[in-house]
C-alpha positions as CSV (number, residue, x, y, z in Angstrom):
1,M,75.3,83.7,106.3
2,A,75.4,80.8,109.1
3,N,78.6,81.4,111.0
4,E,80.6,84.1,112.1
5,I,84.2,84.6,110.8
6,R,87.1,86.5,112.3
7,L,89.3,88.7,110.2
8,T,92.7,89.9,111.2
9,L,93.7,93.0,109.6
10,A,97.4,94.1,109.4
11,Q,98.3,97.5,108.8
12,L,102.1,97.1,108.2
13,N,105.2,98.8,106.6
14,P,106.6,96.8,103.8
15,T,109.7,97.5,101.8
16,V,109.8,97.4,98.0
17,G,112.1,94.5,96.9
18,D,112.5,93.0,100.2
19,I,110.6,89.8,99.4
20,D,112.1,87.8,102.2
21,G,111.5,90.6,104.9
22,N,107.9,91.3,103.6
23,A,107.3,87.5,103.7
24,Q,108.5,87.4,107.2
25,Q,106.1,89.9,108.3
26,I,103.2,87.9,106.8
27,L,104.3,84.8,108.3
28,D,104.9,86.3,111.7
29,I,101.5,87.7,111.7
30,W,99.8,84.7,110.4
31,Q,101.4,82.4,112.7
32,T,100.4,84.4,115.5
33,H,96.7,84.2,114.6
34,K,96.7,80.9,112.9
35,D,94.3,79.3,115.3
36,S,92.4,82.4,116.6
37,S,91.4,83.9,113.1
38,D,89.7,82.8,110.1
39,L,91.2,85.1,107.7
40,V,94.3,87.2,107.9
41,I,94.5,90.1,105.2
42,F,97.4,92.2,104.2
43,P,97.7,95.4,102.3
44,E,97.9,95.7,98.5
45,L,101.2,94.1,96.8
46,F,102.6,93.6,100.3
47,L,104.8,90.7,99.3
48,C,106.8,92.7,96.9
49,G,106.2,96.2,98.3
50,Y,104.4,99.1,96.6
51,P,104.9,100.6,94.1
52,P,107.1,98.0,92.6
53,E,107.5,99.8,89.3
54,D,109.8,98.3,86.6
55,L,110.8,95.8,89.1
56,V,107.7,93.6,87.7
57,L,109.5,93.5,84.4
58,N,112.6,91.9,85.9
59,A,112.4,88.0,85.3
60,A,114.6,87.2,88.3
61,F,112.4,89.5,90.4
62,L,109.2,87.5,89.4
63,H,110.9,84.2,89.9
64,A,111.9,85.2,93.5
65,I,108.2,86.1,94.3
66,E,107.0,82.9,92.8
67,E,109.6,80.8,94.9
68,K,108.4,82.8,98.0
69,V,104.8,82.2,97.5
70,T,105.5,78.4,97.3
71,A,107.5,78.6,100.6
72,I,104.6,80.6,102.2
73,C,102.0,78.0,101.2
74,A,104.5,75.1,102.5
75,Q,105.2,76.8,105.9
76,S,101.3,77.7,106.3
77,K,99.9,74.4,105.4
78,N,98.9,73.4,109.1
79,Y,97.4,76.8,110.1
80,T,93.8,77.0,110.6
81,A,93.6,80.4,109.4
82,A,93.7,81.3,105.6
83,A,95.3,84.5,104.5
84,L,94.8,86.8,101.6
85,V,98.5,87.6,100.5
86,P,98.8,90.4,98.0
87,T,101.3,90.1,95.1
88,I,102.3,90.3,91.5
89,W,101.1,87.4,89.6
90,R,102.2,86.1,86.2
91,E,100.2,84.1,83.8
92,E,101.9,83.4,80.6
93,D,102.9,87.0,79.2
94,S,100.6,88.9,81.5
95,L,101.2,90.4,84.9
96,Y,98.3,90.9,87.3
97,N,98.1,92.7,90.8
98,V,96.3,90.1,92.9
99,A,95.4,88.8,96.2
100,L,96.2,85.1,96.7
101,L,93.6,83.3,99.1
102,I,96.1,80.9,100.7
103,E,94.6,78.1,102.8
104,N,95.8,74.7,104.0
105,G,98.9,75.2,102.1
106,E,97.3,75.8,98.8
107,I,96.4,78.7,96.6
108,K,92.6,78.4,96.6
109,Q,91.8,81.4,94.7
110,I,93.3,84.3,92.6
111,L,91.6,87.6,93.1
112,K,92.6,90.2,90.5
113,K,92.5,93.8,90.4
114,H,90.0,95.1,88.0
115,M,90.5,98.6,87.8
116,L,94.0,100.0,86.9
117,P,94.9,103.7,87.9
118,N,96.5,105.9,85.3
119,D,96.6,109.2,86.7
120,H,98.8,111.2,89.2
121,V,101.5,108.9,90.6
122,F,100.1,106.0,89.0
123,D,100.5,104.3,85.6
124,E,99.7,100.6,86.3
125,P,98.2,100.0,82.8
126,R,101.9,100.1,81.6
127,I,102.8,96.9,83.6
128,F,99.6,95.2,84.7
129,Q,96.6,93.5,82.9
130,A,93.3,94.2,84.4
131,G,91.5,91.4,85.7
132,Q,87.7,90.4,85.0
133,M,84.9,92.0,87.1
134,P,85.5,90.3,90.6
135,E,83.1,87.8,92.0
136,P,82.3,87.5,95.7
137,L,84.6,85.3,97.7
138,D,82.7,82.3,99.2
139,F,84.7,81.8,102.3
140,R,83.5,79.6,105.4
141,G,79.9,80.7,105.1
142,A,80.5,84.3,104.3
143,K,80.3,86.2,100.8
144,L,83.3,88.7,100.9
145,G,83.4,91.4,98.4
146,I,87.2,91.7,97.8
147,M,88.3,94.8,96.0
148,I,91.8,96.0,95.5
149,C,92.3,99.8,95.9
150,E,91.2,101.5,92.5
151,D,88.3,99.0,92.3
152,L,86.7,101.1,95.1
153,W,86.7,104.2,93.0
154,H,84.3,102.9,90.5
155,T,81.1,102.0,92.0
156,D,80.1,99.6,89.3
157,V,82.5,97.0,91.0
158,A,81.0,97.3,94.3
159,T,77.5,97.4,92.8
160,H,78.3,94.1,91.0
161,L,79.8,92.3,94.1
162,K,76.3,93.3,95.9
163,Q,74.2,91.9,93.1
164,R,76.2,88.7,93.1
165,G,75.7,88.1,96.9
166,A,78.3,90.0,98.8
167,E,77.7,90.5,102.5
168,L,80.7,92.6,103.2
169,L,83.0,94.9,101.2
170,I,86.8,94.5,102.1
171,I,89.2,96.9,100.1
172,I,93.0,96.2,100.3
173,N,95.1,99.3,99.6
174,A,98.5,101.0,98.9
175,S,97.0,104.6,98.6
176,P,99.7,107.2,98.8
177,Y,98.9,110.2,101.2
178,H,98.2,113.9,100.4
179,I,96.6,116.6,102.3
180,S,93.1,115.7,101.1
181,K,93.4,112.2,100.3
182,H,91.9,110.7,103.4
183,A,88.6,112.7,102.8
184,E,88.5,111.4,99.4
185,R,88.7,107.7,100.5
186,Y,85.7,108.4,103.0
187,D,83.8,109.9,100.2
188,V,84.4,106.9,97.7
189,S,83.5,104.6,100.7
190,H,80.3,106.3,101.4
191,N,79.4,106.4,97.9
192,A,80.0,102.5,97.8
193,I,77.8,102.0,100.8
194,S,75.0,104.0,99.6
195,K,75.1,102.0,96.5
196,T,75.2,98.7,98.1
197,G,74.1,98.9,101.8
198,L,76.9,96.8,103.0
199,P,79.5,97.4,105.7
200,L,83.0,98.0,104.5
201,I,86.5,97.6,105.7
202,Y,89.4,99.7,104.2
203,L,92.7,98.2,104.9
204,H,95.7,100.5,104.3
205,M,99.5,100.1,104.6
206,F,101.9,102.7,106.0
207,G,105.5,103.9,105.5
208,G,107.6,105.7,103.0
209,Q,108.9,104.6,99.6
210,D,111.0,107.2,97.7
211,E,108.8,110.1,97.3
212,L,105.5,108.7,98.3
213,V,104.4,108.2,101.8
214,F,101.5,106.0,103.0
215,D,99.4,107.0,106.0
216,G,97.7,103.8,107.4
217,R,94.4,105.0,109.0
218,T,92.7,101.7,108.1
219,F,88.9,102.2,108.7
220,I,85.8,100.2,109.3
221,M,82.5,101.6,108.4
222,D,78.9,100.2,109.1
223,A,76.0,99.8,106.6
224,Q,74.9,103.3,107.5
225,G,78.4,104.7,106.5
226,E,79.4,105.6,110.1
227,T,83.0,105.1,111.0
228,T,83.1,102.5,113.8
229,Y,87.0,102.3,114.1
230,E,90.0,104.1,112.4
231,S,93.6,103.1,112.9
232,P,96.3,105.6,113.8
233,A,98.1,107.3,111.0
234,F,101.6,106.5,110.2
235,S,102.0,103.5,112.5
236,E,101.5,99.7,112.8
237,D,98.0,98.3,113.6
238,I,97.1,94.6,113.9
239,F,93.7,93.7,115.1
240,T,91.1,91.1,114.7
241,V,87.3,91.8,114.2
242,C,84.2,89.6,114.0
243,F,82.0,89.6,110.9
244,S,78.3,88.1,111.1
245,D,74.9,89.3,110.1
246,K,76.2,92.1,108.0
247,T,77.8,93.5,111.0
248,V,81.4,93.9,111.9
249,S,82.0,93.7,115.7
250,E,84.4,93.2,118.5
251,L,86.4,96.3,117.4
252,P,89.5,97.5,119.1
253,N,88.6,99.5,122.4
254,T,91.4,102.0,121.7
255,Q,90.2,104.8,119.2
256,S,92.7,107.6,118.6
257,E,91.5,111.2,118.3
258,P,91.5,112.4,114.7
259,P,94.8,114.0,113.8
260,S,94.9,117.7,113.1
261,P,96.1,118.6,109.5
262,L,99.5,119.9,110.6
263,S,100.0,116.9,112.7
264,L,99.3,114.7,109.5
265,I,101.6,116.4,107.3
266,Y,104.4,116.5,110.0
267,G,103.9,112.8,110.5
268,G,104.2,112.1,106.8
269,L,107.4,114.3,106.4
270,K,108.9,112.4,109.4
271,I,108.1,108.9,108.2
272,G,108.9,109.8,104.7
273,L,112.4,110.7,105.8
274,R,112.9,108.1,108.5
275,D,112.1,105.3,106.0
276,Y,114.1,106.8,103.0
277,V,117.2,106.9,105.2
278,H,116.6,103.5,107.0
279,K,115.4,101.4,104.0
280,N,118.4,102.7,102.1
281,G,120.9,101.7,104.6
282,F,121.8,104.8,106.5
283,K,121.6,105.6,110.2
284,H,122.7,109.2,110.5
285,V,122.1,112.5,108.4
286,L,123.9,115.6,108.1
287,L,122.7,119.1,107.3
288,G,123.6,122.8,106.8
289,L,122.1,124.8,109.5
290,S,121.7,128.5,108.5
291,G,119.9,130.1,111.1
292,G,116.8,130.1,108.8
293,I,113.2,128.6,109.2
294,D,114.0,125.9,106.3
295,S,116.9,124.1,107.8
296,A,115.6,124.6,111.5
297,L,112.4,122.7,110.4
298,S,114.4,120.1,108.6
299,A,116.5,119.6,111.5
300,A,113.5,119.2,113.7
301,I,111.9,116.6,111.4
302,A,115.2,114.7,111.3
303,V,115.5,114.7,115.0
304,D,112.0,113.4,115.4
305,A,112.4,110.8,112.8
306,L,115.9,109.6,113.7
307,G,116.7,110.8,117.1
308,C,119.1,113.6,118.1
309,D,122.0,111.4,118.3
310,N,121.8,110.5,114.7
311,V,121.6,114.1,113.4
312,R,124.8,116.5,112.9
313,C,124.3,120.0,111.9
314,I,126.8,122.3,110.4
315,M,126.8,126.1,110.2
316,L,128.9,127.4,107.2
317,P,129.2,131.2,107.7
318,S,130.4,133.7,105.0
319,E,131.3,137.5,105.3
320,F,127.5,138.0,104.8
321,T,126.2,135.8,107.5
322,S,124.6,137.9,110.3
323,Q,125.1,137.5,114.2
324,D,121.5,136.9,114.3
325,S,122.0,133.7,112.1
326,L,125.0,132.6,113.9
327,D,122.9,132.9,117.2
328,D,119.8,131.4,116.0
329,A,121.6,128.4,114.5
330,K,123.6,127.7,117.6
331,K,120.5,128.1,119.7
332,C,118.3,125.7,117.4
333,A,121.1,123.1,117.5
334,E,121.1,123.4,121.3
335,M,117.2,123.2,121.5
336,L,117.3,119.9,119.4
337,N,120.2,118.5,121.3
338,V,122.2,117.6,118.0
339,S,125.9,117.7,117.3
340,Y,126.7,121.3,115.9
341,E,130.0,122.8,114.2
342,T,130.8,125.9,112.7
343,L,133.0,125.8,109.4
344,S,133.8,129.2,107.8
345,I,133.8,129.4,104.1
346,K,135.5,132.7,103.8
347,E,139.1,131.3,103.2
348,A,137.5,128.9,100.4
349,V,135.7,131.9,98.6
350,T,138.8,134.0,98.8
351,A,140.5,131.2,97.1
352,F,138.2,130.8,94.5
353,E,138.2,134.6,93.8
354,H,141.9,134.1,93.1
355,I,141.2,131.3,90.7
356,V,138.2,133.1,89.0
357,P,139.0,136.8,88.8
358,N,136.2,139.4,88.5
359,L,133.9,136.9,90.1
360,N,130.7,139.0,91.1
361,G,127.0,139.1,90.9
362,L,125.0,135.9,90.6
363,A,128.1,133.9,90.1
364,H,129.7,135.1,93.3
365,E,126.3,134.4,95.3
366,N,126.3,130.9,93.8
367,T,129.9,130.1,94.2
368,Q,129.2,130.5,98.1
369,S,126.4,128.1,97.9
370,R,128.4,125.6,95.9
371,I,131.4,125.8,98.4
372,R,128.8,125.0,101.1
373,G,127.6,122.1,99.2
374,A,131.0,120.8,98.5
375,I,132.0,120.9,102.0
376,L,128.7,119.2,103.3
377,M,129.2,116.6,100.5
378,A,132.7,116.0,101.7
379,L,131.6,115.5,105.2
380,S,128.9,113.1,104.2
381,N,131.6,111.1,102.2
382,M,133.8,111.0,105.2
383,S,131.3,110.0,107.7
384,G,128.6,108.0,105.9
385,E,126.0,110.4,106.9
386,M,123.2,111.0,104.3
387,L,123.2,114.8,103.6
388,I,119.8,116.3,103.9
389,T,118.9,119.4,101.6
390,T,116.4,121.9,103.0
391,G,114.8,123.8,100.1
392,N,111.0,124.3,100.3
393,K,108.6,123.9,97.4
394,S,108.2,127.6,96.9
395,E,111.9,128.0,96.2
396,V,112.4,124.9,94.3
397,A,109.4,125.9,92.2
398,V,110.9,129.4,91.0
399,G,114.7,128.1,91.0
400,Y,115.3,130.2,94.2
401,C,118.1,127.6,95.0
402,T,121.6,126.7,93.5
403,L,122.2,123.8,91.5
404,Y,125.2,121.8,92.9
405,G,125.0,124.0,95.9
406,D,122.3,124.2,98.5
407,M,120.4,121.6,96.4
408,N,123.0,119.0,97.2
409,G,121.7,115.9,99.3
410,G,120.2,112.6,99.2
411,F,116.7,113.8,100.4
412,N,114.8,116.8,100.8
413,A,112.0,116.6,103.5
414,L,110.6,119.9,102.5
415,K,110.5,119.4,98.7
416,D,106.6,119.5,98.6
417,V,106.2,122.0,101.4
418,Y,105.3,125.5,100.3
419,K,107.1,128.4,102.2
420,T,103.8,129.4,104.1
421,D,103.4,126.1,105.2
422,V,107.0,125.9,106.4
423,Y,106.0,128.7,108.9
424,K,102.7,126.9,109.9
425,L,104.5,123.7,110.6
426,S,107.4,125.3,112.5
427,A,104.9,127.0,114.8
428,W,102.9,123.9,115.2
429,R,106.2,121.8,116.1
430,N,107.2,124.6,118.5
431,Q,104.0,124.1,120.3
432,Q,104.6,120.5,120.7
433,S,108.1,121.1,122.5
434,P,110.5,123.8,121.7
435,A,112.6,123.1,118.7
436,M,113.8,126.4,117.4
437,P,114.2,130.1,118.7
438,E,111.2,132.3,118.2
439,N,113.3,134.8,116.2
440,I,113.7,132.1,113.3
441,L,109.8,132.2,112.9
442,T,109.4,135.9,112.9
443,K,112.7,137.3,111.2
444,E,112.5,138.1,107.4
445,P,113.8,135.4,105.4
446,T,117.3,135.9,103.4
447,A,119.8,133.8,101.5
448,E,122.6,136.1,102.9
449,L,124.8,135.9,99.9
450,R,125.3,139.4,99.6
451,A,125.0,142.3,101.8
452,D,121.6,143.3,103.1
453,Q,119.9,140.7,100.9
454,K,116.1,139.6,101.3
455,D,114.0,137.0,99.7
456,Q,111.6,139.7,98.7
457,D,114.3,141.5,96.8
458,S,113.6,138.5,94.3
459,L,110.4,137.2,94.8
460,P,106.7,138.4,95.8
461,P,105.6,137.9,99.3
462,Y,105.3,134.3,100.2
463,D,101.5,134.1,100.5
464,Q,100.9,135.7,97.1
465,L,103.7,133.5,95.4
466,D,102.3,130.3,97.0
467,D,98.8,131.1,95.8
468,I,100.1,131.6,92.3
469,L,102.1,128.4,92.4
470,K,99.3,126.4,93.5
471,L,97.2,127.6,90.6
472,L,99.9,126.9,88.1
473,I,101.0,123.6,89.5
474,E,98.0,121.9,91.4
475,Y,95.0,123.5,89.8
476,D,96.1,124.1,86.1
477,N,93.3,121.8,84.9
478,T,90.5,123.0,86.9
479,N,86.9,123.2,85.8
480,W,86.2,126.7,87.3
481,T,82.5,126.3,86.7
482,N,82.5,123.5,89.7
483,A,85.4,124.9,91.6
484,A,85.1,125.4,95.4
485,P,84.4,129.0,96.5
486,E,87.8,129.5,98.3
487,L,89.7,128.1,95.3
488,I,87.8,130.8,93.0
489,Q,88.7,133.5,95.4
490,M,92.5,132.6,95.4
491,R,92.5,132.6,91.8
492,D,90.6,136.0,91.6
493,R,93.2,137.4,94.2
494,C,96.2,136.4,92.1
495,M,94.6,137.6,88.9
496,Q,94.8,141.1,90.2
497,H,98.5,140.7,89.7
498,P,98.9,139.6,86.1
499,E,102.6,140.6,85.5
500,T,103.6,138.8,88.7
501,I,101.8,135.7,87.5
502,T,103.6,135.9,84.0
503,K,106.9,136.3,85.8
504,I,106.3,133.2,88.1
505,A,105.2,131.1,85.4
506,R,108.3,131.9,83.3
507,L,110.4,130.9,86.4
508,L,108.6,127.7,86.9
509,K,109.1,126.8,83.3
510,N,112.6,128.0,83.0
511,T,113.9,126.0,86.1
512,E,112.6,122.7,85.2
513,F,116.3,121.5,84.6
514,K,117.2,122.2,88.2
515,R,114.1,120.1,89.4
516,F,114.9,117.3,87.2
517,Q,118.4,117.1,89.0
518,S,116.9,117.7,92.6
519,A,116.8,115.1,95.4
520,P,113.7,113.3,96.1
521,G,111.4,114.3,98.7
522,T,108.3,113.4,100.3
523,R,105.1,114.2,98.3
524,I,102.2,115.7,100.6
525,T,100.3,117.7,98.1
526,F,97.8,116.9,95.4
527,R,100.7,117.4,92.9
528,G,104.3,117.4,93.8
529,F,107.3,117.6,91.6
530,G,107.9,114.2,90.9
531,R,106.0,111.2,89.5
532,D,102.7,113.1,89.0
533,R,104.3,116.2,87.1
534,R,106.3,115.2,84.1
535,Y,106.8,118.4,82.4
536,P,109.7,118.4,79.4
537,I,112.9,120.4,80.2
538,T,112.9,121.9,76.7
539,N,109.8,123.7,76.4
540,H,108.6,127.0,75.0
541,F,105.0,127.1,76.3
542,V,104.6,129.5,79.4
543,N,101.8,128.4,81.7
544,K,99.0,130.9,82.4
545,I,95.9,130.9,84.8
546,E,92.8,130.4,82.7
547,K,89.7,132.2,84.3
548,D,87.0,130.2,82.2
549,A,88.8,126.9,81.8
């Protein structure tokens, strides 16, 4: 390699279907660096947004992308810098996930994604064709090994690029966050470096898209696998580096401290809610504040995501609501500085009891929840505020929630957060700045739909419940021979309670219909209740924990 080249990396937040807006982001960054950079690089499928899903099967959508690519070429004709513009590309009847090398107003090369993921939240083979094994991009004296996301997870791609003369690996990504995902990215990156001896740039996007959230954290590793720079999580980062002699240099001076696991989860929940609200045209949200920990944490996330002026909380007491709950809800609202109202449901419940005589038991409990849900939806319709529902993953998993009642809402920030993690996140949030009374964190949880009701009347202790649920939901296909010791210990603890496992497994199966109708919510675990868990509603099979699977 004779000369050095300057690479501008753009960690940005696209919106699916906003072709004009995404293109403007591309052009703004490119125009800023048109004379100071050689190549401006954007994350995977940035022009259309990720994941586009069946939009790619829409002829008008594809035509709009093609027109926008033509416009981008025309506008950048006199730029010194080239750009890698990731998008969908149509060739006859086939669609490809590509990065277009645009230089001097022309598409000079089309780099196609070779490996298409077909697991968890991905089903790209359904809509895309796989490109051929990629060759190095010969660009201004440098040979760049360009890979698109999944290509990195298969070492034969990096090895092939090295064999064909690549001097630097560059991976453009749209890789959804979950709790252990970044460690997995590091593992596959180290593997690629060990196979090739090449430095590596991992460019990522950030932002929320429906139930998926992308964490950014673009990173650069040298040829020894040492991380020389990592972008902040869940925020924009645009920077330029120099590449020459197999070394990436002139790195940004600012290097943020690695975020803690809880701060990462909270950041994902925050941006997941913020982007869902804003990208769907809302500004304000509304939620029921019960005095319990789930609604308190949901309110804190909403305030941090949208600002206190854009959050309204409603307390909806019944005859079973305790003074503790009334006090805690009011205090929480004061601590978060949000609008707060109290609307009693007692008269509505009494009226319903006149309409439906002998209303009792579970029907009476669910009626209270549905009256609350109806009131909140009416307020949402009147004000234009999006209603936020507040159920956690543990309760959603076993159906400890009311369809058309407390499940009402446009989004659920806690949908993929186990109850034990709700407590951890609430304590962490209070450490940052007071957001809820300490009593909310320490009192015994209760739905308060009947006298002296406690969650543990119907459910096992949450630490036990969550372990069982993790085994049934996230680790139901585990090879225990190679499992981590802590996972084996969790399994063995749970298997001391076989009757409880059977009970929870039946509840999980029997309440699939509720989850099918539930609001979307940010995915933060390895396997959420959404794209990566597609169970039938009509189903007679009850799952079990296999010790020797």
